Short mmCIF file of the C-alpha atoms (twelve columns), coordinates in Angstrom:
data_MODEL
# 
_entry.id   MODEL 
# 
loop_
_atom_site.group_PDB 
_atom_site.id 
_atom_site.type_symbol 
_atom_site.label_atom_id 
_atom_site.label_alt_id 
_atom_site.label_comp_id 
_atom_site.label_asym_id 
_atom_site.label_seq_id 
_atom_site.Cartn_x 
_atom_site.Cartn_y 
_atom_site.Cartn_z 
_atom_site.pdbx_PDB_model_num 
ATOM 1   C CA . UNK A 1   22.910 -182.527 -27.570 1 
ATOM 2   C CA . UNK A 2   20.802 -179.664 -28.937 1 
ATOM 3   C CA . UNK A 3   22.550 -176.400 -29.777 1 
ATOM 4   C CA . UNK A 4   19.288 -174.648 -30.732 1 
ATOM 5   C CA . UNK A 5   15.872 -175.041 -29.104 1 
ATOM 6   C CA . UNK A 6   12.797 -173.178 -30.330 1 
ATOM 7   C CA . UNK A 7   9.637  -173.363 -28.228 1 
ATOM 8   C CA . UNK A 8   6.155  -172.224 -29.324 1 
ATOM 9   C CA . UNK A 9   7.596  -169.447 -31.532 1 
ATOM 10  C CA . UNK A 10  5.192  -166.845 -32.904 1 
ATOM 11  C CA . UNK A 11  5.524  -163.831 -35.167 1 
ATOM 12  C CA . UNK A 12  2.705  -161.490 -36.142 1 
ATOM 13  C CA . UNK A 13  3.148  -158.847 -38.836 1 
ATOM 14  C CA . UNK A 14  0.415  -156.441 -39.870 1 
ATOM 15  C CA . UNK A 15  -2.094 -158.408 -37.821 1 
ATOM 16  C CA . UNK A 16  -1.344 -161.727 -39.539 1 
ATOM 17  C CA . UNK A 17  0.379  -164.748 -37.999 1 
ATOM 18  C CA . UNK A 18  3.466  -165.559 -40.070 1 
ATOM 19  C CA . UNK A 19  5.028  -168.020 -37.622 1 
ATOM 20  C CA . UNK A 20  2.874  -169.732 -35.012 1 
ATOM 21  C CA . UNK A 21  3.454  -172.497 -32.502 1 
ATOM 22  C CA . UNK A 22  6.776  -173.389 -34.136 1 
ATOM 23  C CA . UNK A 23  8.772  -176.034 -32.265 1 
ATOM 24  C CA . UNK A 24  12.255 -177.081 -33.365 1 
ATOM 25  C CA . UNK A 25  15.357 -178.713 -31.883 1 
ATOM 26  C CA . UNK A 26  18.650 -178.628 -33.797 1 
ATOM 27  C CA . UNK A 27  21.377 -181.041 -32.755 1 
ATOM 28  C CA . UNK A 28  24.935 -179.769 -32.418 1 
ATOM 29  C CA . UNK A 29  27.251 -180.596 -35.328 1 
ATOM 30  C CA . UNK A 30  24.454 -181.674 -37.692 1 
ATOM 31  C CA . UNK A 31  23.128 -180.333 -40.994 1 
ATOM 32  C CA . UNK A 32  19.425 -179.727 -40.328 1 
ATOM 33  C CA . UNK A 33  17.291 -178.827 -43.348 1 
ATOM 34  C CA . UNK A 34  14.141 -176.718 -43.154 1 
ATOM 35  C CA . UNK A 35  12.152 -177.750 -46.218 1 
ATOM 36  C CA . UNK A 36  9.039  -175.959 -47.377 1 
ATOM 37  C CA . UNK A 37  7.334  -174.211 -50.294 1 
ATOM 38  C CA . UNK A 38  7.769  -170.523 -51.076 1 
ATOM 39  C CA . UNK A 39  5.756  -168.415 -48.651 1 
ATOM 40  C CA . UNK A 40  5.788  -171.014 -45.873 1 
ATOM 41  C CA . UNK A 41  7.891  -168.845 -43.532 1 
ATOM 42  C CA . UNK A 42  11.383 -170.259 -44.107 1 
ATOM 43  C CA . UNK A 43  13.226 -166.956 -44.655 1 
ATOM 44  C CA . UNK A 44  11.170 -165.318 -41.916 1 
ATOM 45  C CA . UNK A 45  12.414 -167.974 -39.491 1 
ATOM 46  C CA . UNK A 46  16.033 -167.271 -40.475 1 
ATOM 47  C CA . UNK A 47  15.528 -163.513 -39.918 1 
ATOM 48  C CA . UNK A 48  14.016 -164.151 -36.470 1 
ATOM 49  C CA . UNK A 49  16.943 -166.362 -35.485 1 
ATOM 50  C CA . UNK A 50  19.489 -163.756 -36.620 1 
ATOM 51  C CA . UNK A 51  17.656 -160.976 -34.757 1 
ATOM 52  C CA . UNK A 52  16.790 -158.693 -37.681 1 
ATOM 53  C CA . UNK A 53  14.835 -155.534 -36.913 1 
ATOM 54  C CA . UNK A 54  11.117 -156.004 -37.563 1 
ATOM 55  C CA . UNK A 55  11.336 -159.741 -36.903 1 
ATOM 56  C CA . UNK A 56  11.159 -159.764 -33.115 1 
ATOM 57  C CA . UNK A 57  9.033  -162.732 -31.973 1 
ATOM 58  C CA . UNK A 58  5.627  -161.945 -30.528 1 
ATOM 59  C CA . UNK A 59  5.692  -165.156 -28.511 1 
ATOM 60  C CA . UNK A 60  7.755  -168.200 -27.611 1 
ATOM 61  C CA . UNK A 61  11.410 -168.697 -26.807 1 
ATOM 62  C CA . UNK A 62  14.687 -169.287 -28.679 1 
ATOM 63  C CA . UNK A 63  17.568 -170.802 -26.725 1 
ATOM 64  C CA . UNK A 64  21.017 -171.102 -28.300 1 
ATOM 65  C CA . UNK A 65  23.627 -173.162 -26.461 1 
ATOM 66  C CA . UNK A 66  21.742 -172.615 -23.208 1 
ATOM 67  C CA . UNK A 67  21.383 -168.845 -23.727 1 
ATOM 68  C CA . UNK A 68  17.985 -167.184 -24.214 1 
ATOM 69  C CA . UNK A 69  18.244 -164.978 -27.326 1 
ATOM 70  C CA . UNK A 70  15.392 -162.659 -26.377 1 
ATOM 71  C CA . UNK A 71  16.473 -159.029 -26.792 1 
ATOM 72  C CA . UNK A 72  19.897 -159.899 -28.180 1 
ATOM 73  C CA . UNK A 73  21.055 -157.867 -31.188 1 
ATOM 74  C CA . UNK A 74  22.547 -159.167 -34.436 1 
ATOM 75  C CA . UNK A 75  26.005 -158.252 -33.124 1 
ATOM 76  C CA . UNK A 76  25.454 -160.105 -29.842 1 
ATOM 77  C CA . UNK A 77  24.232 -163.171 -31.713 1 
ATOM 78  C CA . UNK A 78  27.261 -163.022 -34.002 1 
ATOM 79  C CA . UNK A 79  29.507 -162.943 -30.935 1 
ATOM 80  C CA . UNK A 80  27.775 -166.098 -29.744 1 
ATOM 81  C CA . UNK A 81  28.741 -167.712 -33.057 1 
ATOM 82  C CA . UNK A 82  25.582 -167.350 -35.168 1 
ATOM 83  C CA . UNK A 83  25.762 -166.200 -38.778 1 
ATOM 84  C CA . UNK A 84  23.329 -165.952 -41.702 1 
ATOM 85  C CA . UNK A 85  23.977 -166.340 -45.423 1 
ATOM 86  C CA . UNK A 86  21.248 -164.407 -47.218 1 
ATOM 87  C CA . UNK A 87  18.861 -165.771 -49.822 1 
ATOM 88  C CA . UNK A 88  20.048 -162.998 -52.161 1 
ATOM 89  C CA . UNK A 89  23.835 -162.566 -51.746 1 
ATOM 90  C CA . UNK A 90  24.667 -158.984 -50.825 1 
ATOM 91  C CA . UNK A 91  26.500 -156.515 -53.087 1 
ATOM 92  C CA . UNK A 92  29.087 -154.155 -51.606 1 
ATOM 93  C CA . UNK A 93  30.160 -151.568 -54.135 1 
ATOM 94  C CA . UNK A 94  33.685 -150.335 -53.399 1 
ATOM 95  C CA . UNK A 95  34.588 -153.235 -51.075 1 
ATOM 96  C CA . UNK A 96  37.001 -155.852 -52.383 1 
ATOM 97  C CA . UNK A 97  36.636 -159.567 -51.753 1 
ATOM 98  C CA . UNK A 98  39.747 -159.425 -49.551 1 
ATOM 99  C CA . UNK A 99  38.306 -156.595 -47.419 1 
ATOM 100 C CA . UNK A 100 34.958 -158.368 -47.143 1 
ATOM 101 C CA . UNK A 101 36.550 -161.600 -45.911 1 
ATOM 102 C CA . UNK A 102 38.695 -159.727 -43.386 1 
ATOM 103 C CA . UNK A 103 35.491 -158.490 -41.721 1 
ATOM 104 C CA . UNK A 104 34.473 -162.093 -40.990 1 
ATOM 105 C CA . UNK A 105 37.806 -162.810 -39.330 1 
ATOM 106 C CA . UNK A 106 37.920 -159.871 -36.934 1 
ATOM 107 C CA . UNK A 107 36.676 -161.820 -33.922 1 
ATOM 108 C CA . UNK A 108 39.275 -164.538 -34.505 1 
ATOM 109 C CA . UNK A 109 42.109 -161.982 -34.032 1 
ATOM 110 C CA . UNK A 110 44.552 -163.695 -36.367 1 
ATOM 111 C CA . UNK A 111 48.048 -162.462 -37.102 1 
ATOM 112 C CA . UNK A 112 48.363 -160.602 -40.418 1 
ATOM 113 C CA . UNK A 113 50.223 -163.428 -42.139 1 
ATOM 114 C CA . UNK A 114 47.758 -166.034 -40.816 1 
ATOM 115 C CA . UNK A 115 44.808 -163.912 -41.911 1 
ATOM 116 C CA . UNK A 116 46.175 -163.624 -45.458 1 
ATOM 117 C CA . UNK A 117 46.746 -167.375 -45.634 1 
ATOM 118 C CA . UNK A 118 43.253 -168.108 -44.296 1 
ATOM 119 C CA . UNK A 119 41.602 -165.761 -46.822 1 
ATOM 120 C CA . UNK A 120 43.353 -167.537 -49.681 1 
ATOM 121 C CA . UNK A 121 42.443 -170.887 -48.168 1 
ATOM 122 C CA . UNK A 122 38.685 -170.185 -47.898 1 
ATOM 123 C CA . UNK A 123 38.576 -168.815 -51.452 1 
ATOM 124 C CA . UNK A 124 40.152 -172.000 -52.729 1 
ATOM 125 C CA . UNK A 125 37.607 -174.010 -50.741 1 
ATOM 126 C CA . UNK A 126 34.792 -172.258 -52.620 1 
ATOM 127 C CA . UNK A 127 36.552 -172.895 -55.950 1 
ATOM 128 C CA . UNK A 128 37.626 -169.302 -56.583 1 
ATOM 129 C CA . UNK A 129 41.189 -168.325 -57.445 1 
ATOM 130 C CA . UNK A 130 42.661 -165.852 -54.903 1 
ATOM 131 C CA . UNK A 131 44.733 -164.356 -57.725 1 
ATOM 132 C CA . UNK A 132 41.630 -163.519 -59.728 1 
ATOM 133 C CA . UNK A 133 39.208 -162.543 -56.966 1 
ATOM 134 C CA . UNK A 134 41.004 -160.908 -54.001 1 
ATOM 135 C CA . UNK A 135 41.009 -157.427 -55.525 1 
ATOM 136 C CA . UNK A 136 37.619 -157.642 -57.233 1 
ATOM 137 C CA . UNK A 137 34.686 -155.757 -55.741 1 
ATOM 138 C CA . UNK A 138 31.784 -157.636 -54.168 1 
ATOM 139 C CA . UNK A 139 29.460 -155.894 -56.598 1 
ATOM 140 C CA . UNK A 140 27.150 -156.460 -59.541 1 
ATOM 141 C CA . UNK A 141 30.267 -157.180 -61.633 1 
ATOM 142 C CA . UNK A 142 30.139 -160.654 -60.045 1 
ATOM 143 C CA . UNK A 143 27.485 -163.202 -60.954 1 
ATOM 144 C CA . UNK A 144 24.959 -164.423 -58.376 1 
ATOM 145 C CA . UNK A 145 26.831 -167.721 -58.150 1 
ATOM 146 C CA . UNK A 146 30.180 -165.975 -57.576 1 
ATOM 147 C CA . UNK A 147 28.717 -163.751 -54.858 1 
ATOM 148 C CA . UNK A 148 27.091 -166.763 -53.192 1 
ATOM 149 C CA . UNK A 149 30.424 -168.576 -53.119 1 
ATOM 150 C CA . UNK A 150 32.174 -165.505 -51.693 1 
ATOM 151 C CA . UNK A 151 29.462 -165.247 -49.052 1 
ATOM 152 C CA . UNK A 152 30.053 -168.891 -48.147 1 
ATOM 153 C CA . UNK A 153 33.794 -168.200 -47.995 1 
ATOM 154 C CA . UNK A 154 32.918 -165.493 -45.470 1 
ATOM 155 C CA . UNK A 155 30.895 -168.010 -43.442 1 
ATOM 156 C CA . UNK A 156 33.777 -170.512 -43.545 1 
ATOM 157 C CA . UNK A 157 36.263 -167.852 -42.426 1 
ATOM 158 C CA . UNK A 158 33.996 -166.899 -39.512 1 
ATOM 159 C CA . UNK A 159 33.902 -170.547 -38.335 1 
ATOM 160 C CA . UNK A 160 30.411 -170.161 -36.824 1 
ATOM 161 C CA . UNK A 161 28.891 -172.379 -34.198 1 
ATOM 162 C CA . UNK A 162 25.590 -172.079 -36.110 1 
ATOM 163 C CA . UNK A 163 25.413 -171.228 -39.817 1 
ATOM 164 C CA . UNK A 164 21.938 -170.379 -41.137 1 
ATOM 165 C CA . UNK A 165 22.048 -170.828 -44.910 1 
ATOM 166 C CA . UNK A 166 19.079 -169.453 -46.857 1 
ATOM 167 C CA . UNK A 167 19.191 -171.055 -50.295 1 
ATOM 168 C CA . UNK A 168 18.954 -168.601 -53.234 1 
ATOM 169 C CA . UNK A 169 15.894 -168.801 -55.483 1 
ATOM 170 C CA . UNK A 170 17.797 -168.239 -58.716 1 
ATOM 171 C CA . UNK A 171 21.029 -167.148 -60.364 1 
ATOM 172 C CA . UNK A 172 23.032 -170.303 -59.626 1 
ATOM 173 C CA . UNK A 173 23.568 -173.023 -62.208 1 
ATOM 174 C CA . UNK A 174 23.642 -176.770 -61.508 1 
ATOM 175 C CA . UNK A 175 27.457 -176.959 -61.459 1 
ATOM 176 C CA . UNK A 176 27.719 -174.049 -59.019 1 
ATOM 177 C CA . UNK A 177 25.003 -175.570 -56.814 1 
ATOM 178 C CA . UNK A 178 26.927 -178.841 -56.659 1 
ATOM 179 C CA . UNK A 179 29.960 -176.919 -55.414 1 
ATOM 180 C CA . UNK A 180 27.841 -175.037 -52.886 1 
ATOM 181 C CA . UNK A 181 26.571 -178.340 -51.471 1 
ATOM 182 C CA . UNK A 182 30.190 -179.478 -51.035 1 
ATOM 183 C CA . UNK A 183 30.885 -176.243 -49.142 1 
ATOM 184 C CA . UNK A 184 27.942 -176.917 -46.843 1 
ATOM 185 C CA . UNK A 185 29.488 -180.292 -45.978 1 
ATOM 186 C CA . UNK A 186 32.783 -178.470 -45.368 1 
ATOM 187 C CA . UNK A 187 31.053 -176.370 -42.697 1 
ATOM 188 C CA . UNK A 188 29.998 -179.543 -40.898 1 
ATOM 189 C CA . UNK A 189 33.545 -180.892 -41.151 1 
ATOM 190 C CA . UNK A 190 34.983 -177.833 -39.377 1 
ATOM 191 C CA . UNK A 191 32.490 -178.357 -36.534 1 
ATOM 192 C CA . UNK A 192 29.701 -175.930 -37.427 1 
ATOM 193 C CA . UNK A 193 26.031 -176.753 -37.048 1 
ATOM 194 C CA . UNK A 194 24.132 -175.891 -40.231 1 
ATOM 195 C CA . UNK A 195 20.479 -174.859 -40.500 1 
ATOM 196 C CA . UNK A 196 19.769 -175.245 -44.209 1 
ATOM 197 C CA . UNK A 197 16.735 -173.307 -45.487 1 
ATOM 198 C CA . UNK A 198 15.509 -174.676 -48.817 1 
ATOM 199 C CA . UNK A 199 12.595 -175.575 -51.091 1 
ATOM 200 C CA . UNK A 200 14.720 -177.951 -53.200 1 
ATOM 201 C CA . UNK A 201 14.723 -181.657 -52.442 1 
ATOM 202 C CA . UNK A 202 18.215 -182.292 -53.832 1 
ATOM 203 C CA . UNK A 203 19.620 -179.788 -51.338 1 
ATOM 204 C CA . UNK A 204 17.561 -181.060 -48.398 1 
ATOM 205 C CA . UNK A 205 18.875 -184.577 -49.049 1 
ATOM 206 C CA . UNK A 206 22.438 -183.621 -48.050 1 
ATOM 207 C CA . UNK A 207 21.229 -182.974 -44.495 1 
ATOM 208 C CA . UNK A 208 21.328 -185.332 -41.511 1 
ATOM 209 C CA . UNK A 209 17.760 -184.509 -40.511 1 
ATOM 210 C CA . UNK A 210 14.991 -182.447 -42.104 1 
ATOM 211 C CA . UNK A 211 11.944 -180.581 -40.866 1 
ATOM 212 C CA . UNK A 212 8.952  -179.789 -43.037 1 
ATOM 213 C CA . UNK A 213 7.705  -176.206 -42.617 1 
ATOM 214 C CA . UNK A 214 4.218  -175.393 -43.852 1 
ATOM 215 C CA . UNK A 215 2.321  -172.184 -43.212 1 
ATOM 216 C CA . UNK A 216 4.482  -171.021 -40.333 1 
ATOM 217 C CA . UNK A 217 4.872  -174.202 -38.303 1 
ATOM 218 C CA . UNK A 218 6.940  -177.372 -38.307 1 
ATOM 219 C CA . UNK A 219 4.668  -180.282 -39.219 1 
ATOM 220 C CA . UNK A 220 7.241  -183.089 -39.299 1 
ATOM 221 C CA . UNK A 221 10.892 -183.734 -38.389 1 
ATOM 222 C CA . UNK A 222 12.412 -186.906 -39.785 1 
ATOM 223 C CA . UNK A 223 15.086 -188.266 -42.097 1 
ATOM 224 C CA . UNK A 224 15.606 -186.243 -45.323 1 
ATOM 225 C CA . UNK A 225 14.158 -188.879 -47.674 1 
ATOM 226 C CA . UNK A 226 10.914 -189.083 -45.693 1 
ATOM 227 C CA . UNK A 227 10.657 -185.288 -45.447 1 
ATOM 228 C CA . UNK A 228 11.111 -184.966 -49.203 1 
ATOM 229 C CA . UNK A 229 8.412  -187.589 -49.802 1 
ATOM 230 C CA . UNK A 230 5.997  -185.638 -47.603 1 
ATOM 231 C CA . UNK A 231 6.946  -182.451 -49.439 1 
ATOM 232 C CA . UNK A 232 6.196  -184.074 -52.797 1 
ATOM 233 C CA . UNK A 233 2.789  -185.196 -51.561 1 
ATOM 234 C CA . UNK A 234 1.775  -181.546 -51.425 1 
ATOM 235 C CA . UNK A 235 2.270  -179.952 -48.021 1 
ATOM 236 C CA . UNK A 236 1.302  -176.602 -49.547 1 
ATOM 237 C CA . UNK A 237 -2.249 -177.851 -50.105 1 
ATOM 238 C CA . UNK A 238 -2.644 -179.415 -46.654 1 
ATOM 239 C CA . UNK A 239 -5.636 -177.666 -45.058 1 
ATOM 240 C CA . UNK A 240 -4.686 -179.048 -41.645 1 
ATOM 241 C CA . UNK A 241 -1.669 -176.795 -41.286 1 
ATOM 242 C CA . UNK A 242 -2.973 -173.540 -42.740 1 
ATOM 243 C CA . UNK A 243 -3.004 -170.431 -40.560 1 
# 
């Protein structure tokens, strides 16, 4: 059963087609990777799906769990169970980790004692000590890897129906990335569908299915190993899929 269906999606910005004729089906409860080189439209697709201002489609349709997302705001999409983890983890000067995670839990309406327990639980799941991190600010005092883990803790605490994870370009070491991949699997285990945006084969290979995105359109959807092989062959140079 598909939780997300994208039909003939198009986005024009400044007269140029960024996304065009994009077709994609994402099955409920799966990790679905979107693999492609930098500049292929991966982050743009995530912004369209989340409903960011300036990324309203100029054509096509997006249907989430049977609901047409046209005209729906970020808040409305969040209420439907969609969330986005940014490519560059956000900084919130003056907001503690505890306060930040509480924001994600508002729609769950937990009791105070349950909320506290859940916050500690999600921090432990992202390999961060509640004792050390609860009162720290989500600011530049934290490394990129720490902020990415805290952002993923926020996603886990939200318990989304669809988590769109835009892989960071830099700032995360190999050990931290290994932990992040375990957290992505954790999302699947709690019942979330994951749309994993990446240009790294080792990350794409943890998915159940992968789609190759080149120059604003999906050119292949298949098993992760096959998608990675196609990616290695040089999709970026393929004249047949250029705009």
